[in-house]
C-alpha positions, 0 to 999 in steps of 0.5 A, spaced: 362 315 053 367 320 055 370 319 062 371 326 065 373 324 071 368 328 076 366 325 082 360 325 086 357 323 092 350 320 092 347 318 099 341 313 099 344 310 093 342 303 095 334 304 093 329 308 089 331 315 087 338 315 090 340 308 086 337 311 079 341 317 080 347 313 081 346 309 075 345 315 071 351 319 074 356 312 073 353 312 065 355 319 064 362 317 066 362 320 073 366 316 079 361 315 084 361 314 092 355 310 093 353 312 100 347 309 105 346 305 111 346 298 108 352 295 104 348 290 100 344 294 097 349 299 095 353 293 092 347 291 088 347 298 085 355 298 084 354 291 080 348 293 076 352 299 074 357 295 070 362 301 072 367 297 075 372 301 080 368 308 078 363 305 083 365 306 090 361 303 096 362 307 103 356 305 108 354 311 112 349 313 116 348 320 115 345 322 121 351 320 125 356 326 125 362 321 125 360 316 120 359 322 115 366 325 117 369 318 115 365 318 109 368 324 106 375 323 108 375 316 105 372 319 099 377 324 098 382 319 100 380 314 094 378 319 089 382 326 090 376 331 090 369 332 090 365 335 084 357 334 086 354 332 093 346 329 092 343 330 099 338 324 097 338 320 103 331 321 107 325 317 111 318 319 113 314 317 119 308 313 120 302 316 117 298 317 123 294 323 126 299 328 129 297 327 136 299 320 135 306 321 133 312 320 138 318 324 139 322 318 137 319 318 130 319 326 130 327 325 131 328 320 126 325 324 121 329 330 123 335 327 124 336 323 117 332 328 113 335 335 116 341 334 120 343 328 115 343 334 109 347 339 114 352 334 116 353 332 109 353 339 106 358 341 111 363 336 110 362 337 102 364 345 103 370 343 107 372 339 101 370 343 096 373 350 098 380 347 099 381 343 093 384 345 086 380 347 082 376 349 088 368 349 088 363 344 087 355 343 087 350 341 092 344 338 090 338 337 095 332 333 095 326 337 097 319 335 096 313 338 093 310 336 100 314 342 102 309 346 098 303 342 099 303 337 105 299 330 105 295 329 111 299 326 117 306 328 114 308 333 119 315 330 120 317 329 113 313 336 111 317 340 116 324 337 114 322 339 107 321 346 108 327 346 112 331 343 106 329 349 102 332 354 107 338 350 107 339 350 100 338 358 100 343 359 105 348 354 102 347 358 095 349 364 099 354 362 103 358 358 098 359 364 093 365 365 096 368 358 095 365 357 088 360 352 091 353 352 088 347 349 091 340 347 088 334 343 090 330 338 086 322 338 088 320 331 086 312 329 086 310 322 085 316 318 083 315 310 083 320 307 088 320 302 094 318 308 099 312 310 095 310 304 092 305 303 097 301 309 095 300 306 088 293 303 091 291 310 093 294 316 096 290 320 102 287 326 099 286 333 103 278 331 103 279 325 107 278 320 101 283 315 098 285 316 091 290 313 086 295 318 083 299 317 077 307 316 078 313 317 074 319 313 073 325 315 078 329 315 072 326 321 069 328 324 076 335 322 075 336 325 069 334 332 072 339 331 077 344 329 072 342 335 068 343 340 074 350 337 076 353 338 069 352 345 069 358 349 069 359 353 076 357 360 074 350 357 072 345 354 077 338 351 077 336 354 084 329 350 084 326 345 080 320 341 080 319 334 077 312 331 077 307 326 074 304 331 069 297 329 072 298 328 079 293 333 083 299 338 086 297 344 082 290 345 085 291 340 091 286 340 096 
């Protein structure tokens, strides 16, 4: 392994895609800040990686502005710079009919998926534009649901549409600071969050049918490939999905 000394912050690193991506980055030689709300799951990721002090656990709720500022301040103090932010932390609401959604459920998804991504990207900008050498890369976790929503998923789908707008804005605004931004849209990666779907997934016609899944490690490999490009090259949007899932032609 070549220890290249690059630094990444990965949110939602205690489980699922965040954990798989953290393990891939650490195996590639990164120093990685593992961020998330629960210290115990982050510490399990760190131990599983076998990366020693290259895995830095800093619990933080991305929906809390003060917690995000403290996260990035601590990361910079401990590791000196920031090369990659993977804006991965996210949540969804109950799959209930739209008229039964509560304002609290709506706000929880918006606060985590959208406002959390904004807060982390803003903090990353502040670090990346002033460091030497300057610049860095932000990778946002989007979703194919932004293009073809599932039934009863309005809060999640709405945030993922918004993430695409955020990605484009960050790509444009980051040019002056050598900061690039891309987005990965993921379809049917098997994680704790999606495991309930293995028994069957709601379809547009109202039926429930099983769908194929992919290992989250494949998503992690794709994020790592995006991260390892030089800053004069960027994967603006990537879709990675189970080959035979009913996304193309869904509905």
